[in-house]
C-alpha positions as CSV (number, residue, x, y, z in Angstrom):
1,M,0.0,0.0,0.0
2,M,2.8,2.4,0.7
3,D,4.1,2.0,-2.9
4,I,0.7,2.7,-4.3
5,A,0.4,5.7,-2.1
6,A,3.8,7.0,-3.1
7,E,2.8,6.7,-6.8
8,K,-0.5,8.5,-6.3
9,L,1.0,11.3,-4.4
10,S,3.9,11.8,-6.8
11,P,3.4,15.2,-8.5
12,E,4.5,13.7,-11.8
13,R,2.0,10.8,-11.9
14,W,-1.5,12.1,-11.3
15,R,-4.2,11.4,-13.7
16,I,-6.5,14.4,-13.7
17,G,-9.9,14.9,-15.3
18,M,-10.7,18.6,-16.2
19,V,-14.4,19.2,-16.8
20,A,-15.3,22.6,-18.2
21,H,-16.9,24.8,-20.9
22,A,-13.8,25.4,-23.0
23,E,-15.1,28.1,-25.4
24,L,-15.0,31.9,-25.0
25,G,-15.3,33.0,-21.4
26,G,-13.3,33.3,-18.2
27,S,-14.1,29.8,-16.7
28,G,-13.1,28.0,-19.9
29,T,-9.9,30.1,-20.3
30,V,-8.8,29.3,-16.7
31,A,-9.7,25.6,-17.2
32,V,-7.7,25.4,-20.4
33,E,-4.7,27.2,-19.1
34,L,-4.7,25.1,-15.9
35,A,-4.9,21.9,-17.8
36,S,-2.0,22.9,-20.1
37,A,0.1,24.0,-17.0
38,L,-0.6,20.6,-15.3
39,A,0.3,18.7,-18.4
40,A,3.5,20.7,-18.8
41,Q,4.4,19.5,-15.3
42,G,4.1,15.9,-16.3
43,H,0.6,15.1,-15.2
44,E,-1.8,13.0,-17.4
45,V,-4.7,15.4,-18.1
46,H,-8.0,14.5,-19.7
47,F,-10.2,17.5,-20.7
48,I,-13.9,16.6,-20.9
49,T,-16.0,19.3,-22.5
50,P,-19.1,19.8,-24.7
51,G,-17.1,21.8,-27.3
52,R,-13.6,22.0,-28.8
53,P,-11.5,24.3,-26.6
54,F,-11.2,27.8,-28.0
55,R,-7.6,28.4,-26.8
56,A,-4.8,26.1,-27.6
57,L,-4.0,23.2,-25.2
58,D,-0.7,21.7,-24.3
59,P,-0.1,18.7,-26.7
60,G,-0.1,16.4,-23.6
61,V,-3.8,17.1,-22.8
62,T,-6.2,14.6,-24.2
63,V,-9.6,16.2,-25.2
64,H,-12.8,14.3,-24.9
65,V,-15.6,16.2,-26.7
66,V,-19.2,15.3,-25.6
67,D,-21.6,15.6,-28.6
68,P,-24.9,13.9,-27.8
69,T,-27.0,12.6,-30.6
70,P,-30.1,14.7,-31.3
71,H,-33.5,13.0,-30.8
72,A,-37.0,14.0,-31.9
73,M,-38.2,13.8,-28.3
74,F,-35.9,16.6,-27.1
75,R,-35.9,20.2,-28.0
76,T,-32.2,20.1,-27.4
77,P,-30.1,17.0,-26.6
78,P,-29.8,16.3,-22.9
79,W,-26.1,16.9,-22.9
80,T,-25.7,17.2,-19.2
81,I,-26.6,13.6,-18.9
82,A,-24.2,12.7,-21.7
83,L,-21.5,14.8,-20.0
84,A,-22.0,12.9,-16.7
85,S,-21.8,9.6,-18.6
86,R,-18.6,10.6,-20.4
87,I,-17.0,11.8,-17.2
88,A,-17.7,8.4,-15.6
89,A,-16.4,6.6,-18.6
90,V,-13.2,8.5,-18.8
91,A,-12.6,8.2,-15.1
92,E,-13.0,4.5,-15.3
93,R,-11.1,3.9,-18.5
94,H,-8.1,6.0,-17.6
95,E,-8.2,5.4,-13.8
96,L,-8.4,9.1,-12.9
97,D,-7.0,10.1,-9.5
98,I,-9.0,13.3,-9.3
99,I,-11.6,15.3,-11.2
100,H,-11.7,19.1,-11.3
101,A,-15.0,20.7,-12.5
102,H,-15.1,24.3,-13.5
103,F,-18.4,26.3,-13.2
104,A,-21.2,24.8,-11.0
105,L,-24.0,24.5,-13.6
106,P,-24.0,22.0,-15.1
107,Y,-20.3,20.9,-14.9
108,A,-20.1,20.3,-11.2
109,V,-23.6,18.8,-11.1
110,A,-22.6,16.5,-14.0
111,T,-19.4,15.5,-12.1
112,E,-21.5,14.6,-9.0
113,L,-23.8,12.5,-11.2
114,A,-20.7,10.7,-12.6
115,S,-19.4,10.2,-9.0
116,Q,-22.6,8.5,-8.0
117,L,-22.5,6.4,-11.2
118,L,-18.9,5.3,-10.3
119,G,-19.9,4.4,-6.8
120,A,-17.4,3.6,-4.0
121,G,-14.4,3.7,-6.5
122,A,-15.1,7.3,-7.6
123,P,-12.1,9.6,-7.4
124,P,-12.4,12.8,-5.2
125,W,-13.5,15.9,-7.2
126,V,-13.0,19.6,-6.9
127,A,-15.6,22.2,-7.8
128,T,-14.3,25.6,-8.9
129,L,-16.9,28.3,-9.1
130,H,-16.3,31.3,-11.3
131,G,-19.0,33.9,-10.7
132,S,-22.2,33.9,-12.7
133,D,-22.7,30.3,-11.6
134,V,-23.2,31.8,-8.1
135,L,-25.0,35.0,-9.0
136,P,-27.4,35.2,-10.8
137,L,-27.8,31.5,-11.6
138,G,-27.4,30.4,-7.9
139,L,-30.5,32.5,-7.0
140,E,-32.8,30.9,-9.6
141,A,-35.3,28.5,-8.1
142,D,-34.8,26.1,-11.0
143,Y,-31.0,25.9,-10.4
144,R,-30.3,26.6,-6.7
145,P,-31.1,23.1,-5.3
146,M,-28.8,21.5,-7.8
147,L,-26.0,24.1,-7.1
148,Q,-26.4,23.3,-3.4
149,L,-26.4,19.5,-3.9
150,A,-23.1,19.7,-5.9
151,L,-21.5,21.9,-3.3
152,R,-22.5,19.6,-0.5
153,R,-21.1,16.6,-2.3
154,A,-17.8,18.1,-3.7
155,S,-14.6,17.0,-2.1
156,A,-13.3,20.5,-2.2
157,I,-14.5,23.9,-3.4
158,T,-12.5,26.8,-4.7
159,V,-13.2,30.3,-6.0
160,P,-10.9,32.9,-7.5
161,S,-11.5,35.8,-5.2
162,R,-12.4,36.7,-1.6
163,H,-15.5,38.5,-2.8
164,L,-16.9,35.4,-4.6
165,R,-16.2,33.4,-1.4
166,Q,-18.3,35.8,0.6
167,Q,-21.1,35.6,-2.0
168,L,-21.1,31.9,-2.1
169,L,-21.2,31.5,1.7
170,H,-24.0,33.9,2.0
171,L,-26.0,32.2,-0.8
172,S,-25.4,28.6,0.3
173,A,-24.3,27.8,3.8
174,P,-21.7,29.5,6.0
175,S,-20.5,26.0,7.0
176,L,-19.0,25.3,3.6
177,E,-15.2,25.2,3.4
178,V,-14.3,27.3,0.4
179,E,-10.7,28.1,-0.6
180,V,-9.5,31.0,-2.6
181,V,-7.2,30.2,-5.5
182,P,-6.8,33.4,-7.6
183,N,-6.8,33.1,-11.4
184,F,-3.5,33.5,-13.1
185,V,-1.8,34.9,-16.3
186,D,1.2,33.7,-18.3
187,A,3.3,36.9,-18.1
188,E,5.6,35.7,-20.9
189,R,2.8,35.3,-23.3
190,F,0.9,38.4,-22.1
191,C,3.5,41.1,-22.2
192,P,3.8,44.7,-23.4
193,A,4.5,45.4,-27.1
194,P,8.1,46.5,-27.4
195,A,7.4,49.4,-29.8
196,R,4.1,50.8,-28.3
197,P,4.2,54.6,-28.6
198,A,3.2,56.9,-25.8
199,P,-0.3,58.4,-26.0
200,S,1.1,61.7,-27.2
201,A,3.0,60.1,-30.1
202,A,0.1,58.5,-31.8
203,P,-3.7,58.2,-31.4
204,P,-4.1,56.1,-28.2
205,V,-5.9,52.7,-28.4
206,L,-8.6,51.7,-25.9
207,V,-9.5,48.0,-25.7
208,H,-12.5,46.0,-24.5
209,A,-12.2,42.2,-24.4
210,S,-15.2,40.1,-23.3
211,N,-18.0,37.8,-24.3
212,F,-20.3,40.8,-24.9
213,R,-23.0,39.8,-22.4
214,P,-25.3,42.4,-20.7
215,V,-23.2,42.1,-17.4
216,K,-20.3,43.7,-19.3
217,R,-22.2,46.9,-19.9
218,I,-21.1,47.3,-23.5
219,D,-23.1,50.5,-23.9
220,D,-20.8,52.1,-21.3
221,V,-17.8,51.0,-23.3
222,V,-19.2,52.8,-26.3
223,S,-20.2,55.9,-24.3
224,V,-16.7,56.2,-22.7
225,F,-15.0,55.9,-26.1
226,A,-17.4,58.4,-27.7
227,E,-16.6,61.0,-25.0
228,V,-12.9,60.3,-25.2
229,R,-13.1,60.6,-29.0
230,R,-14.9,64.0,-28.6
231,A,-11.9,65.3,-26.7
232,R,-9.1,63.8,-28.8
233,E,-8.1,61.3,-31.4
234,A,-8.3,57.7,-30.3
235,R,-9.1,54.2,-31.5
236,L,-11.1,51.3,-30.0
237,L,-10.5,47.6,-30.2
238,L,-13.5,45.3,-29.5
239,V,-12.1,41.8,-29.0
240,G,-14.5,38.9,-28.5
241,D,-18.0,37.9,-29.5
242,G,-21.4,37.6,-27.9
243,P,-25.0,38.7,-28.0
244,L,-24.4,42.5,-27.7
245,R,-21.4,42.8,-30.2
246,A,-23.6,43.7,-33.2
247,D,-25.6,46.3,-31.2
248,A,-22.3,48.0,-30.1
249,L,-21.0,48.1,-33.6
250,A,-24.3,49.5,-34.8
251,R,-24.3,52.3,-32.2
252,L,-20.6,53.2,-33.0
253,D,-21.7,53.4,-36.6
254,A,-24.6,55.7,-35.7
255,L,-22.2,57.9,-33.8
256,G,-19.9,58.2,-36.8
257,L,-17.1,56.3,-35.1
258,S,-16.8,53.2,-37.2
259,D,-13.6,54.3,-38.9
260,D,-12.0,54.5,-35.4
261,V,-13.0,50.9,-34.4
262,E,-11.5,47.4,-35.0
263,A,-13.6,44.5,-34.0
264,P,-11.8,41.3,-34.9
265,G,-14.2,39.1,-33.0
266,A,-13.1,36.2,-30.8
267,R,-9.4,35.7,-31.0
268,S,-7.2,32.9,-29.7
269,D,-4.2,35.3,-29.9
270,V,-6.0,37.9,-27.7
271,E,-2.6,38.9,-26.2
272,S,-1.4,40.5,-29.5
273,W,-4.5,42.7,-29.5
274,L,-4.2,43.7,-25.8
275,A,-0.6,44.6,-26.2
276,R,-1.5,47.3,-28.8
277,A,-3.7,49.1,-26.3
278,H,-3.0,52.0,-23.9
279,L,-6.1,51.5,-21.7
280,A,-8.5,48.7,-21.1
281,L,-12.2,49.5,-20.5
282,L,-14.0,47.1,-18.1
283,P,-17.2,48.9,-16.9
284,S,-18.9,45.6,-15.8
285,E,-21.9,45.4,-13.6
286,Q,-20.3,42.4,-11.9
287,E,-16.9,40.6,-12.0
288,S,-16.1,37.8,-9.7
289,F,-12.4,38.2,-10.5
290,G,-11.7,40.0,-13.8
291,L,-9.5,37.8,-15.9
292,A,-9.7,40.3,-18.8
293,A,-8.3,43.0,-16.5
294,L,-5.5,40.7,-15.4
295,E,-4.5,39.8,-19.0
296,S,-4.6,43.5,-20.0
297,M,-2.5,44.5,-17.0
298,A,0.1,41.8,-17.9
299,C,0.4,43.6,-21.3
300,G,1.2,46.8,-19.4
301,V,-2.4,48.2,-20.1
302,P,-3.9,50.1,-17.2
303,V,-7.6,49.3,-16.5
304,I,-10.5,51.8,-16.3
305,G,-13.4,50.0,-14.9
306,S,-16.1,49.4,-12.2
307,R,-15.3,49.0,-8.5
308,V,-17.3,45.8,-8.2
309,G,-16.8,42.2,-7.2
310,G,-13.3,40.9,-7.3
311,L,-11.9,43.7,-9.5
312,P,-10.4,45.7,-6.6
313,E,-8.4,42.5,-5.7
314,V,-6.9,42.5,-9.2
315,V,-6.6,46.2,-10.1
316,G,-4.5,47.5,-7.3
317,A,-3.5,51.0,-6.5
318,G,-1.8,52.8,-9.5
319,A,-2.8,50.1,-12.0
320,G,-5.7,52.1,-13.4
321,K,-8.9,53.6,-12.0
322,L,-12.1,52.0,-10.7
323,T,-15.3,53.9,-10.3
324,A,-18.9,53.3,-9.5
325,V,-20.9,51.1,-11.9
326,G,-22.4,53.2,-14.7
327,D,-20.3,56.4,-13.9
328,V,-19.4,57.1,-17.5
329,D,-18.3,60.6,-16.7
330,A,-15.8,59.4,-14.0
331,M,-14.4,56.7,-16.3
332,T,-14.0,59.2,-19.2
333,K,-12.3,61.7,-16.9
334,A,-9.9,59.0,-15.6
335,A,-9.1,57.9,-19.1
336,L,-8.5,61.3,-20.5
337,E,-6.2,62.2,-17.5
338,L,-4.0,59.2,-18.0
339,L,-3.9,59.7,-21.8
340,A,-2.9,63.4,-21.4
341,D,0.2,62.7,-19.3
342,D,2.8,60.3,-20.8
343,A,4.7,60.0,-17.6
344,A,1.6,59.2,-15.5
345,W,0.4,56.7,-18.2
346,R,3.9,55.0,-18.2
347,E,3.9,54.7,-14.5
348,A,0.4,53.2,-14.5
349,A,1.4,50.8,-17.2
350,E,4.5,49.6,-15.3
351,Q,2.4,49.3,-12.1
352,A,-0.2,47.3,-14.0
353,R,2.4,44.9,-15.3
354,H,4.0,44.6,-11.9
355,S,0.7,43.8,-10.2
356,A,-0.3,41.2,-12.8
357,I,3.0,39.3,-12.5
358,A,2.0,38.5,-8.9
359,F,-0.8,36.3,-10.3
360,S,1.5,33.7,-11.6
361,P,0.7,30.2,-12.9
362,E,3.1,28.8,-10.3
363,R,1.1,30.4,-7.5
364,A,-2.2,28.9,-8.8
365,L,-0.6,25.5,-9.5
366,D,0.8,25.4,-5.9
367,G,-2.7,26.2,-4.6
368,Y,-4.5,23.5,-6.7
369,T,-1.9,20.8,-6.3
370,A,-1.9,21.3,-2.6
371,I,-5.7,20.7,-2.7
372,Y,-5.2,17.6,-4.9
373,R,-2.5,16.2,-2.6
374,T,-4.7,16.6,0.5
375,L,-7.7,14.9,-1.2
376,L,-5.5,12.0,-2.4
377,R,-4.0,11.5,1.0
378,S,-7.4,11.4,2.6
379,T,-8.7,9.0,-0.1
380,L,-5.7,6.7,0.3
381,A,-6.0,6.8,4.1
382,E,-9.7,5.8,3.9
383,A,-8.8,2.9,1.5
384,V,-6.3,1.3,4.0
385,P,-8.0,-1.4,6.0
386,R,-7.9,-0.7,9.8
387,S,-5.9,-4.0,10.4
388,S,-3.1,-2.8,8.2
389,R,-2.7,0.6,9.8
């Protein structure tokens, strides 16, 4: 038994199942980057997902795409059931040591269903919640019971910010043990452009990168840019895709600003677009962490955004300016002040980069692998018969 225990606890021999939505969005991005980082460390990683990952994965990661067969009985295929079945099948076939589900609904719920299907031999599993799976989905009467069930049955629960931890405990139960493991950024990949001019040397570039959902307040992005553009020359990059992208482009066209806008859509090379910018606009109504802010900051781009959720934990002093939600005037003023002073902008850009580097992949990996190791030790201890202890 000691030899088996040593093998399972070796940080080079874990077999990990990563369950997540792997398309555009923060939870998918984090899951993909974490899977790649774990594979680069020598772990055997199996990524189980309903769609092909948007960002590139380390070649060592095996992807299992769940694509349930349509049936005339169902308006849409019951892919949560298919996902649970696939998780169980992958866990059994590849003898997974641990499963890590990102986003509560339906990924953590499907993982719990798979765990029940596997029975006593099921590996421990970790639930990482990312934000909108807590609020607003966690408040919905149709979803809340399943969210609470998954959280009660998870072997461990993590969130990326202290703010989200407080929300989760308030929503579910104060007795839950919830660990904060902040999101991370690859500071070698996300880095400042070497030849980026100062704001006075060329029209400055503002960027907004998101999935263009209502919570991102895209109208405020357009309004801030329009006010900045009234005061001086500037350009806007809209990186990403989502339900409000077309409306934003239509409004910019109506304002006569289309010639000042680039909208490349969803990009896997988002870092090359962020690195061109001088300021990032993130006027969200809610952000559990703010991965777009962190990636912008790593590129040396100060953030102008809302003082909500986990953003103050990411955008520290000097790395930009956070204001009240919807305060377009304050955001415009902050943007214009930074763009009018090359020295102040340079200082903010350097501080943004410095703050972002602290959110390193190594820090996140240490946090997650410590959780994995604790769970594996507990599982192995329970598997040892009392007579052999």
